[in-house]
C-alpha positions in Angstrom: 95.3 111.9 69.9 94.7 110.6 73.5 95.5 112.2 76.5 98.2 111.0 79.3 98.9 112.9 83.1 102.6 111.8 84.3 102.9 112.7 87.6 107.0 113.0 89.5 107.4 112.9 93.0 111.9 113.8 93.3 111.8 113.8 97.3 115.4 116.0 96.5 116.8 117.7 98.6 118.5 120.5 97.5 118.7 123.3 95.3 119.7 121.7 92.1 119.7 118.3 92.9 120.8 115.4 91.2 117.6 113.4 92.6 115.4 116.0 90.8 118.3 115.4 87.6 116.9 111.7 87.7 113.8 112.4 87.9 113.6 115.2 84.7 114.7 112.3 83.0 112.6 109.3 83.4 110.3 112.0 82.9 111.7 113.0 79.6 112.1 109.7 78.1 108.6 107.9 79.2 107.3 111.6 77.7 109.3 110.9 74.1 108.0 107.1 74.6 104.5 107.8 74.7 104.5 111.2 71.6 105.7 108.2 69.9 103.2 106.0 70.8 100.5 109.3 69.4 99.8 110.7 73.5 99.1 113.8 74.1 101.5 114.3 77.6 101.5 116.3 81.0 103.9 116.2 82.8 103.0 117.1 86.7 106.9 117.0 88.7 105.9 117.3 92.6 108.9 118.6 94.7 108.5 116.8 97.5 110.9 119.6 100.0 108.3 122.8 99.0 105.4 120.5 100.5 107.5 119.4 103.9 105.6 121.2 106.2 102.9 121.2 104.6 103.2 116.7 104.5 104.7 116.4 108.2 101.2 118.4 109.4 98.6 116.0 107.6 100.5 113.4 109.2 99.1 115.5 112.4 96.1 116.2 111.5 94.8 114.5 108.7 93.8 116.7 107.3 96.1 118.3 103.8 96.2 122.0 103.5 95.0 123.7 100.1 98.8 123.4 98.5 99.0 119.7 99.6 95.4 118.4 98.0 96.6 119.7 94.6 99.7 117.4 94.3 98.6 114.3 96.6 95.3 114.5 93.6 98.0 115.0 90.1 99.7 111.5 91.4 96.0 109.9 92.7 94.2 110.5 88.9 98.5 111.0 86.6 97.9 107.5 84.4 101.5 107.1 85.1 104.3 108.1 88.1 107.3 108.3 88.3 108.9 107.9 92.0 112.6 109.9 92.3 114.2 110.2 96.2 118.1 110.2 97.7 119.0 107.1 99.1 119.8 107.6 103.0 120.7 105.2 105.8 120.7 102.8 102.7 117.1 103.0 102.1 114.7 105.9 101.3 114.1 109.8 102.7 111.7 110.1 106.1 110.1 112.6 103.4 109.3 110.5 100.3 108.0 108.1 102.7 105.6 109.8 104.4 103.6 111.8 101.2 103.1 108.1 99.5 101.8 107.4 103.5 99.7 110.0 103.3 97.7 109.5 99.7 94.5 107.9 100.7 95.2 103.1 100.4 94.2 103.2 97.7 95.2 106.1 95.1 97.9 104.1 93.3 96.3 100.9 92.9 96.8 99.6 89.8 98.9 103.1 89.0 102.6 102.1 86.4 105.2 103.8 88.8 108.9 103.6 87.7 111.1 104.2 91.2 114.1 105.5 90.5 116.8 106.9 93.3 120.7 108.6 93.5 122.9 109.1 96.3 126.9 108.6 97.1 128.7 105.1 96.2 126.7 103.0 93.8 126.8 100.5 97.6 123.8 101.5 98.3 121.7 100.8 95.0 120.2 97.4 96.5 117.5 100.9 97.8 115.8 99.4 95.1 114.7 96.3 95.4 114.3 96.0 99.1 113.4 99.6 100.1 111.2 101.1 97.1 109.8 98.3 95.1 108.2 96.7 98.1 106.8 100.3 99.3 105.0 100.8 95.7 104.4 96.1 96.0 102.1 97.0 98.9 100.7 100.1 98.1 99.3 97.6 94.5 101.2 99.7 91.7 102.5 98.3 88.9 106.1 98.3 89.0 107.2 98.0 86.2 111.3 96.3 85.8 113.6 98.5 85.6 114.7 100.8 88.5 117.0 103.5 87.8 119.3 104.2 90.7 122.0 106.8 89.7 125.2 107.0 91.7 127.3 109.9 92.2 130.3 108.5 89.1 127.5 108.1 86.8 126.9 111.9 86.5 130.8 112.4 85.0 132.2 112.3 81.4 130.7 109.6 79.5 129.2 107.7 82.8 125.6 109.9 81.5 125.5 109.8 78.6 126.5 105.5 77.8 125.3 102.7 81.0 122.5 105.8 82.6 121.4 106.9 80.0 120.3 103.2 79.0 119.4 102.7 81.9 116.9 105.7 81.8 115.5 105.0 78.0 114.9 101.7 78.9 112.9 102.5 82.0 110.8 105.6 80.6 109.8 102.5 78.0 108.4 99.8 79.8 106.4 102.5 81.7 105.2 104.3 78.9 104.5 100.6 77.0 103.1 99.6 81.0 100.4 102.9 80.7 100.3 102.6 76.7 98.2 99.7 77.0 95.3 101.1 79.9 93.1 103.1 79.8 93.2 107.4 80.4 93.2 107.9 84.1 89.7 109.6 84.4 91.4 111.7 88.2 91.3 110.9 91.4 88.9 109.1 92.4 86.5 111.3 95.6 86.3 109.5 98.6 82.9 111.1 99.6 81.0 109.8 96.8 78.2 107.4 97.3 79.0 104.0 96.1 74.4 103.1 96.8 72.3 105.5 95.0 70.0 107.7 97.2 66.6 105.1 95.7 68.0 101.9 97.8 70.0 103.5 100.2 65.9 105.4 100.8 64.6 101.4 100.2 67.1 100.1 102.7 69.3 97.9 100.3 72.6 98.9 99.6 73.5 95.4 97.8 
């Protein structure tokens, strides 16, 4: 049984949060599909509201606090990432963007990512395509085809068990497929690791 890790980033600001609720549903759908494929799954949830001050301090100083280092490493070293933001002014939240701004530039290169978003009206659903998907494409992540947007009406009655549930299951299966077909992650890259051994450095050779 192969161990796989999922990092779930939720940028919801309230408690309880519909953003966290959607993130949890996406994580459960992905985990269940990976378990069905024979994997052992570890899920690390990152609540950005708990790290807001540390994210701002990192932007100002260029160095993460010990408390922020843990979620940064969890995301950078994950086999798959689920990223969910509330939509403000037709785009992701500032806190959401700031967190991914302080990741190492290549931290998500090649990593499968599932994007999700929440908002008060379905009119903001295109933010998945014009805001979130381009952000992770720029970070060289592999964004799965199905993004999931949940408006307020999606949480009521049959909608939560019908159309929304169908999208969640489809997106979770797509992320699980991408994770399953890749080698297991060995953790976040060491930014201080030498790319040339000492013998070559002492000999003046770096090729």
